[in-house]
NUKE-494864 format. One record per residue (C-alpha): residue in one letter; x, y, z. Coordinates in nm, 4 decimals. Last residue first. Layout:
BEGIN
@type = A | px = X | py = Y | pz = Z
...
end
This chain:
BEGIN
@type = R | px = -0.6909 | py = 9.3099 | pz = 2.9480
@type = N | px = -0.4581 | py = 9.0688 | pz = 2.7666
@type = W | px = -0.1287 | py = 9.2280 | pz = 2.8641
@type = D | px = 0.2075 | py = 9.3380 | pz = 2.7223
@type = P | px = 0.5118 | py = 9.5092 | pz = 2.8704
@type = G | px = 0.8425 | py = 9.5592 | pz = 2.6844
@type = W | px = 1.0513 | py = 9.6940 | pz = 2.9726
@type = V | px = 1.1757 | py = 9.6272 | pz = 3.3241
@type = S | px = 1.4834 | py = 9.7364 | pz = 3.5164
@type = G | px = 1.2889 | py = 9.7887 | pz = 3.8389
@type = R | px = 0.9294 | py = 9.8543 | pz = 3.9416
@type = I | px = 0.6016 | py = 9.6741 | pz = 3.8781
@type = I | px = 0.2451 | py = 9.7718 | pz = 3.9682
@type = F | px = 0.2108 | py = 10.1450 | pz = 3.9995
@type = I | px = -0.1521 | py = 10.2438 | pz = 3.9721
@type = P | px = -0.1486 | py = 10.5353 | pz = 3.7334
@type = R | px = -0.3888 | py = 10.8313 | pz = 3.7479
@type = G | px = -0.4424 | py = 10.9903 | pz = 3.4078
@type = D | px = -0.7954 | py = 11.1075 | pz = 3.4877
@type = G | px = -1.0160 | py = 10.9230 | pz = 3.2396
@type = I | px = -0.7418 | py = 10.7086 | pz = 3.0906
@type = R | px = -0.6819 | py = 10.5246 | pz = 3.4154
@type = V | px = -0.3225 | py = 10.4104 | pz = 3.3882
@type = I | px = -0.1746 | py = 10.0682 | pz = 3.4551
@type = S | px = 0.1918 | py = 10.0944 | pz = 3.5363
@type = I | px = 0.5296 | py = 9.9539 | pz = 3.4469
@type = T | px = 0.7933 | py = 10.1457 | pz = 3.6380
@type = I | px = 1.1434 | py = 10.2033 | pz = 3.5060
@type = K | px = 1.4214 | py = 10.2709 | pz = 3.7523
@type = E | px = 1.6859 | py = 10.5175 | pz = 3.6384
@type = D | px = 1.4341 | py = 10.7502 | pz = 3.4744
@type = G | px = 1.0637 | py = 10.6808 | pz = 3.4823
@type = G | px = 0.8179 | py = 10.5351 | pz = 3.2373
@type = A | px = 0.6011 | py = 10.2453 | pz = 3.1365
@type = G | px = 0.2571 | py = 10.1895 | pz = 2.9931
@type = L | px = -0.0628 | py = 9.9914 | pz = 3.0044
@type = A | px = -0.3829 | py = 10.1832 | pz = 2.9452
@type = L | px = -0.7253 | py = 10.1601 | pz = 3.1037
@type = R | px = -1.0777 | py = 10.2659 | pz = 3.0121
@type = G | px = -1.0877 | py = 10.1776 | pz = 2.6424
@type = D | px = -1.3096 | py = 9.8734 | pz = 2.6937
@type = R | px = -1.0591 | py = 9.6477 | pz = 2.5205
@type = S | px = -0.7752 | py = 9.7696 | pz = 2.7389
@type = V | px = -0.5180 | py = 10.0024 | pz = 2.5842
@type = K | px = -0.1520 | py = 9.9516 | pz = 2.4962
@type = D | px = 0.1520 | py = 10.1777 | pz = 2.4620
@type = V | px = 0.1354 | py = 10.4520 | pz = 2.7226
@type = Y | px = 0.4307 | py = 10.6590 | pz = 2.8382
@type = Y | px = 0.5035 | py = 10.7950 | pz = 3.1819
@type = R | px = 0.6873 | py = 11.1113 | pz = 3.2682
@type = Q | px = 0.8342 | py = 11.1278 | pz = 3.6142
@type = R | px = 0.7032 | py = 11.2698 | pz = 3.9391
@type = S | px = 0.9670 | py = 11.3506 | pz = 4.1978
@type = R | px = 0.8906 | py = 11.7222 | pz = 4.2421
@type = R | px = 0.5188 | py = 11.6428 | pz = 4.2672
@type = P | px = 0.5737 | py = 11.3965 | pz = 4.5517
@type = V | px = 0.4525 | py = 11.0441 | pz = 4.4611
@type = N | px = 0.1684 | py = 10.8747 | pz = 4.6505
@type = A | px = -0.1075 | py = 11.0824 | pz = 4.4923
@type = S | px = 0.0073 | py = 10.9598 | pz = 4.1552
@type = H | px = 0.0246 | py = 11.1459 | pz = 3.8267
@type = L | px = -0.0192 | py = 11.1173 | pz = 3.4548
@type = M | px = -0.1327 | py = 11.4320 | pz = 3.2825
@type = L | px = -0.3219 | py = 11.3261 | pz = 2.9732
@type = R | px = -0.2660 | py = 11.6108 | pz = 2.7323
@type = R | px = -0.5893 | py = 11.7184 | pz = 2.5678
@type = L | px = -0.6013 | py = 11.7739 | pz = 2.1919
@type = Q | px = -0.9061 | py = 11.9304 | pz = 2.0314
@type = R | px = -0.9884 | py = 11.8297 | pz = 1.6768
@type = T | px = -1.3577 | py = 11.8983 | pz = 1.7514
@type = R | px = -1.4803 | py = 11.5817 | pz = 1.5802
@type = P | px = -1.1649 | py = 11.3705 | pz = 1.5979
@type = N | px = -1.1246 | py = 11.4362 | pz = 1.9738
@type = L | px = -0.7593 | py = 11.3663 | pz = 2.0538
@type = I | px = -0.6586 | py = 11.2415 | pz = 2.3991
@type = A | px = -0.2948 | py = 11.2684 | pz = 2.5044
@type = A | px = -0.0288 | py = 11.0334 | pz = 2.6393
@type = E | px = 0.3449 | py = 11.0833 | pz = 2.6265
@type = N | px = 0.4819 | py = 10.8376 | pz = 2.3724
@type = G | px = 0.8353 | py = 10.7218 | pz = 2.4407
@type = W | px = 1.1913 | py = 10.8229 | pz = 2.5211
@type = E | px = 1.2997 | py = 11.0351 | pz = 2.2251
@type = T | px = 0.9580 | py = 11.1989 | pz = 2.2229
@type = R | px = 0.6305 | py = 11.1395 | pz = 2.0383
@type = V | px = 0.3189 | py = 11.2953 | pz = 2.1849
@type = G | px = 0.1195 | py = 10.9766 | pz = 2.1814
@type = V | px = -0.2409 | py = 10.9462 | pz = 2.0857
@type = L | px = -0.5489 | py = 10.7968 | pz = 2.2469
@type = L | px = -0.8147 | py = 10.8670 | pz = 1.9904
@type = D | px = -1.1731 | py = 10.9610 | pz = 2.0652
@type = G | px = -1.4701 | py = 10.7550 | pz = 1.9504
@type = S | px = -1.5917 | py = 10.7161 | pz = 2.3082
@type = G | px = -1.4862 | py = 10.3514 | pz = 2.3068
@type = L | px = -1.1257 | py = 10.4558 | pz = 2.2548
@type = W | px = -0.9172 | py = 10.4136 | pz = 1.9406
@type = A | px = -0.5549 | py = 10.3320 | pz = 2.0087
@type = V | px = -0.1966 | py = 10.4637 | pz = 1.9903
@type = P | px = -0.1995 | py = 10.7294 | pz = 1.7175
@type = Q | px = 0.1275 | py = 10.9239 | pz = 1.6779
@type = L | px = 0.1818 | py = 11.2967 | pz = 1.7161
@type = G | px = 0.4712 | py = 11.5365 | pz = 1.6689
@type = Y | px = 0.8354 | py = 11.4509 | pz = 1.7215
@type = F | px = 0.9406 | py = 11.6312 | pz = 2.0375
@type = G | px = 1.2986 | py = 11.6715 | pz = 2.1597
@type = Q | px = 1.3611 | py = 11.9700 | pz = 1.9362
@type = R | px = 1.0308 | py = 12.1250 | pz = 1.8337
@type = S | px = 0.7046 | py = 12.0031 | pz = 1.6931
@type = L | px = 0.4712 | py = 11.9565 | pz = 1.9885
@type = A | px = 0.4433 | py = 12.3227 | pz = 2.0916
@type = R | px = 0.3977 | py = 12.4150 | pz = 1.7256
@type = P | px = 0.0902 | py = 12.1978 | pz = 1.6975
@type = A | px = 0.1356 | py = 11.8785 | pz = 1.4934
@type = R | px = 0.0461 | py = 11.9107 | pz = 1.1271
@type = A | px = -0.2611 | py = 11.7845 | pz = 0.9459
@type = V | px = -0.4566 | py = 11.7278 | pz = 1.2678
@type = I | px = -0.7718 | py = 11.5308 | pz = 1.1923
@type = A | px = -0.6769 | py = 11.5000 | pz = 0.8279
@type = R | px = -0.8877 | py = 11.3005 | pz = 0.5866
@type = L | px = -0.8479 | py = 11.0184 | pz = 0.3357
@type = H | px = -1.2017 | py = 10.9137 | pz = 0.2529
@type = S | px = -1.1066 | py = 10.6147 | pz = 0.0374
@type = G | px = -0.8202 | py = 10.3675 | pz = 0.0712
@type = D | px = -1.0398 | py = 10.0567 | pz = 0.0841
@type = A | px = -0.9839 | py = 10.0201 | pz = 0.4596
@type = L | px = -1.1093 | py = 10.3721 | pz = 0.5229
@type = V | px = -0.8660 | py = 10.6547 | pz = 0.5969
@type = T | px = -0.7721 | py = 10.8734 | pz = 0.8923
@type = W | px = -0.5006 | py = 11.1341 | pz = 0.9539
@type = I | px = -0.2966 | py = 11.2387 | pz = 1.2570
@type = G | px = -0.0098 | py = 11.4878 | pz = 1.2376
@type = P | px = 0.3648 | py = 11.4673 | pz = 1.1886
@type = A | px = 0.5608 | py = 11.7743 | pz = 1.3094
@type = F | px = 0.9155 | py = 11.6923 | pz = 1.4223
@type = C | px = 1.0110 | py = 11.5416 | pz = 1.0886
@type = D | px = 0.8930 | py = 11.8687 | pz = 0.9353
@type = Y | px = 1.2157 | py = 12.0182 | pz = 1.0700
@type = F | px = 1.4153 | py = 11.8332 | pz = 0.8084
@type = R | px = 1.1966 | py = 11.9369 | pz = 0.5189
@type = L | px = 0.9007 | py = 11.7437 | pz = 0.3867
@type = R | px = 0.6563 | py = 11.9663 | pz = 0.2075
@type = R | px = 0.3460 | py = 11.7502 | pz = 0.2571
@type = P | px = 0.3593 | py = 11.7245 | pz = 0.6347
@type = M | px = 0.4270 | py = 11.3722 | pz = 0.7680
@type = R | px = 0.1385 | py = 11.1374 | pz = 0.8326
@type = L | px = 0.0667 | py = 10.9262 | pz = 1.1392
@type = F | px = -0.2248 | py = 10.6861 | pz = 1.1151
@type = A | px = -0.5890 | py = 10.6324 | pz = 1.2022
@type = I | px = -0.7929 | py = 10.3607 | pz = 1.0345
@type = R | px = -1.1661 | py = 10.4075 | pz = 1.0363
@type = R | px = -1.4924 | py = 10.2487 | pz = 1.1471
@type = P | px = -1.4287 | py = 10.0198 | pz = 1.4461
@type = G | px = -1.0631 | py = 10.1256 | pz = 1.4712
@type = W | px = -0.7424 | py = 10.0095 | pz = 1.3036
@type = V | px = -0.4303 | py = 10.1913 | pz = 1.4206
@type = P | px = -0.1641 | py = 10.2727 | pz = 1.1594
@type = F | px = 0.1926 | py = 10.3705 | pz = 1.2564
@type = A | px = 0.3155 | py = 10.5222 | pz = 0.9283
@type = S | px = 0.2419 | py = 10.7437 | pz = 0.6263
@type = R | px = 0.4775 | py = 10.9845 | pz = 0.4463
@type = G | px = 0.5786 | py = 10.7974 | pz = 0.1306
@type = D | px = 0.2798 | py = 10.9539 | pz = -0.0485
@type = R | px = 0.1369 | py = 10.6491 | pz = -0.2185
@type = T | px = -0.1276 | py = 10.5398 | pz = 0.0307
@type = L | px = -0.3659 | py = 10.2430 | pz = 0.0515
@type = R | px = -0.1671 | py = 9.9643 | pz = -0.1156
@type = A | px = -0.3506 | py = 9.6334 | pz = -0.1315
@type = P | px = -0.1646 | py = 9.3216 | pz = -0.0186
@type = S | px = -0.1878 | py = 9.0096 | pz = -0.2382
@type = G | px = -0.3879 | py = 8.7153 | pz = -0.1146
@type = G | px = -0.3729 | py = 8.4967 | pz = 0.1918
@type = D | px = -0.5469 | py = 8.4069 | pz = 0.5167
@type = V | px = -0.4245 | py = 8.7186 | pz = 0.7023
@type = D | px = -0.5871 | py = 8.9369 | pz = 0.4392
@type = A | px = -0.3560 | py = 9.2284 | pz = 0.3573
@type = V | px = -0.3771 | py = 9.6070 | pz = 0.3820
@type = Y | px = -0.0866 | py = 9.8380 | pz = 0.2952
@type = L | px = 0.0160 | py = 10.1831 | pz = 0.4182
@type = D | px = 0.3173 | py = 10.3755 | pz = 0.2909
@type = S | px = 0.6721 | py = 10.4388 | pz = 0.4126
@type = R | px = 0.9250 | py = 10.6796 | pz = 0.2650
@type = A | px = 1.2109 | py = 10.5866 | pz = 0.5017
@type = G | px = 1.3841 | py = 10.9221 | pz = 0.5258
@type = C | px = 1.1918 | py = 11.0851 | pz = 0.8073
@type = I | px = 1.0901 | py = 10.7476 | pz = 0.9532
@type = G | px = 1.4456 | py = 10.6741 | pz = 1.0518
@type = E | px = 1.7096 | py = 10.9097 | pz = 0.9170
@type = I | px = 1.9566 | py = 10.6231 | pz = 0.8714
@type = S | px = 1.6922 | py = 10.4717 | pz = 0.6473
@type = E | px = 1.5736 | py = 10.1112 | pz = 0.6385
@type = R | px = 1.4450 | py = 9.9697 | pz = 0.3123
@type = P | px = 1.1410 | py = 9.9409 | pz = 0.0872
@type = A | px = 0.9213 | py = 10.1194 | pz = 0.3440
@type = R | px = 0.6179 | py = 9.9534 | pz = 0.4979
@type = A | px = 0.3297 | py = 10.0650 | pz = 0.7160
@type = Y | px = 0.0911 | py = 9.7870 | pz = 0.8100
@type = I | px = -0.2758 | py = 9.6986 | pz = 0.8000
@type = L | px = -0.3834 | py = 9.3452 | pz = 0.8786
@type = R | px = -0.7068 | py = 9.1726 | pz = 0.7930
@type = R | px = -0.9137 | py = 8.8924 | pz = 0.9416
@type = G | px = -0.8688 | py = 8.9809 | pz = 1.3078
@type = D | px = -1.2322 | py = 9.0871 | pz = 1.3531
@type = P | px = -1.1317 | py = 9.4299 | pz = 1.4873
@type = S | px = -0.8787 | py = 9.4712 | pz = 1.2035
@type = L | px = -0.5205 | py = 9.4068 | pz = 1.3053
@type = G | px = -0.2736 | py = 9.6918 | pz = 1.3281
@type = F | px = 0.0782 | py = 9.7615 | pz = 1.2053
@type = G | px = 0.3701 | py = 9.9931 | pz = 1.2788
@type = Y | px = 0.6683 | py = 10.1282 | pz = 1.0922
@type = F | px = 0.8097 | py = 9.8364 | pz = 0.8981
@type = A | px = 1.1322 | py = 9.8189 | pz = 0.7002
@type = G | px = 1.1358 | py = 9.5755 | pz = 0.4110
@type = H | px = 0.9886 | py = 9.2367 | pz = 0.3289
@type = A | px = 0.6192 | py = 9.1565 | pz = 0.2923
@type = L | px = 0.3371 | py = 8.9229 | pz = 0.3863
@type = V | px = 0.5390 | py = 8.6179 | pz = 0.4852
@type = R | px = 0.3234 | py = 8.3180 | pz = 0.5674
@type = V | px = 0.4673 | py = 8.0968 | pz = 0.8398
@type = G | px = 0.3262 | py = 7.7579 | pz = 0.9359
@type = G | px = 0.3681 | py = 7.6677 | pz = 1.3010
@type = S | px = 0.0827 | py = 7.4200 | pz = 1.2645
@type = D | px = -0.1512 | py = 7.5141 | pz = 1.5480
@type = V | px = -0.0375 | py = 7.8741 | pz = 1.6094
@type = D | px = -0.0371 | py = 7.9730 | pz = 1.2420
@type = V | px = 0.2238 | py = 8.2459 | pz = 1.1972
@type = V | px = 0.1544 | py = 8.5665 | pz = 1.0036
@type = A | px = 0.4618 | py = 8.7459 | pz = 0.8730
@type = L | px = 0.6232 | py = 9.0856 | pz = 0.8378
@type = K | px = 0.9845 | py = 9.0981 | pz = 0.7250
@type = A | px = 1.2989 | py = 9.2701 | pz = 0.8505
@type = V | px = 1.2170 | py = 9.1046 | pz = 1.1847
@type = G | px = 0.8504 | py = 9.0151 | pz = 1.2167
@type = A | px = 0.5562 | py = 8.8562 | pz = 1.3881
@type = V | px = 0.1774 | py = 8.8581 | pz = 1.3793
@type = L | px = 0.0529 | py = 8.5494 | pz = 1.5578
@type = R | px = -0.2446 | py = 8.3369 | pz = 1.4671
@type = K | px = -0.5185 | py = 8.1230 | pz = 1.6223
@type = G | px = -0.5786 | py = 8.3271 | pz = 1.9383
@type = D | px = -0.9242 | py = 8.4410 | pz = 1.8251
@type = P | px = -0.8351 | py = 8.8108 | pz = 1.8578
@type = S | px = -0.5143 | py = 8.7612 | pz = 1.6553
@type = W | px = -0.2053 | py = 8.7667 | pz = 1.8716
@type = A | px = 0.0541 | py = 9.0431 | pz = 1.8527
@type = Q | px = 0.4244 | py = 9.1178 | pz = 1.7997
@type = P | px = 0.6148 | py = 8.7893 | pz = 1.8002
@type = N | px = 0.9787 | py = 8.8343 | pz = 1.6975
@type = L | px = 1.0855 | py = 8.6386 | pz = 1.3921
@type = V | px = 1.3844 | py = 8.4312 | pz = 1.2860
@type = A | px = 1.1903 | py = 8.1308 | pz = 1.1580
@type = S | px = 1.2564 | py = 7.8258 | pz = 1.3737
@type = T | px = 0.8864 | py = 7.7860 | pz = 1.4460
@type = L | px = 0.6527 | py = 7.6921 | pz = 1.7319
@type = H | px = 0.9005 | py = 7.5551 | pz = 1.9855
@type = H | px = 0.6572 | py = 7.4581 | pz = 2.2623
@type = D | px = 0.7442 | py = 7.5260 | pz = 2.6253
@type = R | px = 0.5049 | py = 7.3867 | pz = 2.8856
@type = K | px = 0.5341 | py = 7.4184 | pz = 3.2635
@type = G | px = 0.5864 | py = 7.7946 | pz = 3.2797
@type = D | px = 0.2529 | py = 7.8591 | pz = 3.4535
@type = S | px = 0.1435 | py = 8.0937 | pz = 3.1744
@type = S | px = 0.2235 | py = 7.8279 | pz = 2.9167
@type = V | px = 0.5153 | py = 7.9032 | pz = 2.6845
@type = L | px = 0.4878 | py = 7.9264 | pz = 2.3070
@type = H | px = 0.8322 | py = 7.9661 | pz = 2.1529
@type = I | px = 0.9308 | py = 8.1652 | pz = 1.8450
@type = G | px = 1.2661 | py = 8.1296 | pz = 1.6715
@type = D | px = 1.6065 | py = 7.9898 | pz = 1.7643
@type = T | px = 1.7481 | py = 8.3201 | pz = 1.8928
@type = R | px = 1.4411 | py = 8.3677 | pz = 2.1066
@type = G | px = 1.1059 | py = 8.5457 | pz = 2.0687
@type = I | px = 0.8280 | py = 8.4683 | pz = 2.3140
@type = A | px = 0.4591 | py = 8.3887 | pz = 2.2699
@type = V | px = 0.2872 | py = 8.3652 | pz = 2.6083
@type = T | px = 0.0015 | py = 8.1221 | pz = 2.6625
@type = R | px = -0.2882 | py = 8.0959 | pz = 2.9060
@type = G | px = -0.4005 | py = 8.4582 | pz = 2.9044
@type = D | px = -0.7155 | py = 8.3888 | pz = 2.7028
@type = P | px = -0.6247 | py = 8.6560 | pz = 2.4459
@type = S | px = -0.2656 | py = 8.5273 | pz = 2.4243
@type = V | px = 0.0194 | py = 8.7147 | pz = 2.5931
@type = V | px = 0.2958 | py = 8.8809 | pz = 2.3955
@type = P | px = 0.6600 | py = 8.8546 | pz = 2.5017
@type = T | px = 0.9184 | py = 9.0453 | pz = 2.2960
@type = L | px = 1.2345 | py = 8.8808 | pz = 2.4328
@type = G | px = 1.3609 | py = 8.5574 | pz = 2.5832
@type = R | px = 1.4667 | py = 8.3649 | pz = 2.8894
@type = V | px = 1.1837 | py = 8.1890 | pz = 3.0685
@type = L | px = 0.8983 | py = 8.2568 | pz = 3.3152
@type = R | px = 1.0162 | py = 8.4383 | pz = 3.6250
@type = R | px = 0.7415 | py = 8.5303 | pz = 3.8665
@type = A | px = 0.5331 | py = 8.8321 | pz = 3.9597
@type = H | px = 0.2663 | py = 8.7327 | pz = 4.2116
@type = G | px = 0.1015 | py = 9.0758 | pz = 4.2061
@type = G | px = 0.1166 | py = 9.3259 | pz = 3.9218
@type = D | px = -0.2583 | py = 9.3939 | pz = 3.9287
@type = A | px = -0.3239 | py = 9.1789 | pz = 3.6221
@type = D | px = -0.1266 | py = 8.8909 | pz = 3.7701
@type = A | px = 0.2383 | py = 8.8694 | pz = 3.6808
@type = I | px = 0.4641 | py = 8.7183 | pz = 3.4157
@type = W | px = 0.8373 | py = 8.7554 | pz = 3.3637
@type = V | px = 1.0483 | py = 8.7176 | pz = 3.0514
@type = V | px = 1.4240 | py = 8.7185 | pz = 3.1030
@type = A | px = 1.6773 | py = 8.9272 | pz = 2.9120
@type = N | px = 2.0456 | py = 8.8517 | pz = 2.9700
@type = E | px = 2.1618 | py = 8.8578 | pz = 2.6081
@type = P | px = 1.9030 | py = 9.1184 | pz = 2.5107
@type = A | px = 2.0495 | py = 9.3785 | pz = 2.7492
@type = T | px = 1.9521 | py = 9.5447 | pz = 3.0791
@type = G | px = 1.7349 | py = 9.2662 | pz = 3.2089
@type = R | px = 1.3723 | py = 9.2091 | pz = 3.3002
@type = V | px = 1.1091 | py = 9.1685 | pz = 3.0321
@type = F | px = 0.7333 | py = 9.2017 | pz = 3.0708
@type = V | px = 0.4089 | py = 9.0079 | pz = 3.0885
@type = V | px = 0.0833 | py = 9.1254 | pz = 3.2457
@type = H | px = -0.1834 | py = 8.8647 | pz = 3.2991
@type = R | px = -0.5577 | py = 8.8084 | pz = 3.3147
@type = E | px = -0.6579 | py = 8.4433 | pz = 3.2844
@type = V | px = -0.9718 | py = 8.3662 | pz = 3.0854
@type = K | px = -1.1456 | py = 8.0362 | pz = 3.1559
@type = G | px = -1.3182 | py = 8.1740 | pz = 3.4645
@type = R | px = -1.5346 | py = 8.4045 | pz = 3.2577
@type = G | px = -1.8109 | py = 8.4578 | pz = 3.5108
@type = S | px = -1.7287 | py = 8.8260 | pz = 3.5283
@type = G | px = -1.7412 | py = 8.8429 | pz = 3.9050
@type = C | px = -1.3830 | py = 8.9569 | pz = 3.9266
@type = G | px = -1.2228 | py = 9.0023 | pz = 3.5830
@type = A | px = -0.8704 | py = 9.0611 | pz = 3.7141
@type = L | px = -0.8595 | py = 9.4187 | pz = 3.5933
@type = L | px = -1.2029 | py = 9.4943 | pz = 3.7329
@type = C | px = -1.0928 | py = 9.3588 | pz = 4.0696
@type = L | px = -0.7907 | py = 9.5864 | pz = 4.0448
@type = L | px = -1.0216 | py = 9.8800 | pz = 3.9805
@type = C | px = -1.2409 | py = 9.7918 | pz = 4.2758
@type = A | px = -0.9345 | py = 9.7594 | pz = 4.4991
@type = G | px = -0.8159 | py = 10.1012 | pz = 4.3858
@type = S | px = -1.1528 | py = 10.2526 | pz = 4.4710
@type = A | px = -1.1354 | py = 10.1021 | pz = 4.8189
@type = T | px = -0.7769 | py = 10.2192 | pz = 4.8595
@type = R | px = -0.4800 | py = 9.9918 | pz = 4.8051
@type = K | px = -0.1356 | py = 10.0695 | pz = 4.9362
@type = M | px = 0.1329 | py = 9.8693 | pz = 4.7572
end
C-alpha cells in the first residue's frame, strides 16, 4: 500500500501514536469466508497491517481496550484475546455479540432476543424477545435504546411495525418511547436520539422513503429532521435514509439505504441539508470506482469504517471530511468492527 506523508499521519492517528495510552490496542476485526460454516475471524492493526487469523466464528466485536474480541459460535459467545492465545467460553446462550459497553464490562447480544451479558460472570439478562431493528447504547453505557417488533415480517421493516424502547442495562422494565409502529434503527447522541421513521400514510412505495427523526430519552420532543426521504432517494433500489452516527460537529452521518448497504451522506439537523459523501481514491481509476458503505464511526467523528465493492469486497477507513478511503483489507471479507 502506497503511503503518502498525510496518509502516514492519518495511520499514526489511527494507531494512537504519541497518545501516551499504551494500554489501549487499536485493532480492526473482520470475517473471511463465503458462508457461515467456513467463516473465520481475522484481526489486524488499525491500518490493516499484520492481518492474522484468529479463530473460527462470526460477528466479532472488539473491546474498547482492543485486548479482547467477542465472537459468536454455535455453542455461544467466546472471548478471545487479541493475540489468539486465550479463548474463554463466556456463555452457552445462543446469542451473537453486537457491541461492548464503553467500560468493557458488558456485551449487548442477540438472536431473536436482545440481551446484556456480564463479561465477568457470563450472566445473561434478556431485555426483550421479538424482531429487532437496530439499537444504541447511551454515551455513558448505562442505558440501551432499541427498536423492536413483536415478530418478523416477510416484508421486513415495512411490515414489522417496530417501536423504540429504552432500558437500563442493570435492570428494570423497558420504557416505550414510540407507539407508531414506524420507528427503527436508533442512534444515541450526546443530546438526542436519532432514528428512522416511515411516512405516516404507509403504502408500499412509502417503504422506500423513510426519513430521520429525533427524540429525547424520555420520549419527549419528537421532531422530524427530514420527515420523508427526498424523491431521488425513494425509488426502486433505494430505501430512504437511516442514521449511522452522530458526529462531533452535531451533524449526522446517515446512510442512503440500498439493497447492498448504506451509502454515506452528511445531514445537518439545523439546516436540514443533505450532502452525499462521495467516496473515492486517487489510486483507483474513475471508471473502476465502486460504491462503499459506512457502518461505524471513530469516537472523534473524523473517520468511518466501512466496506464495499463488487466481486472483491474491500474494508476501508474513510475520512468523513472529504470521503477519501484508505484501502486496508481486500478479499472475501465482511462484518468489520474496530475500537478506534
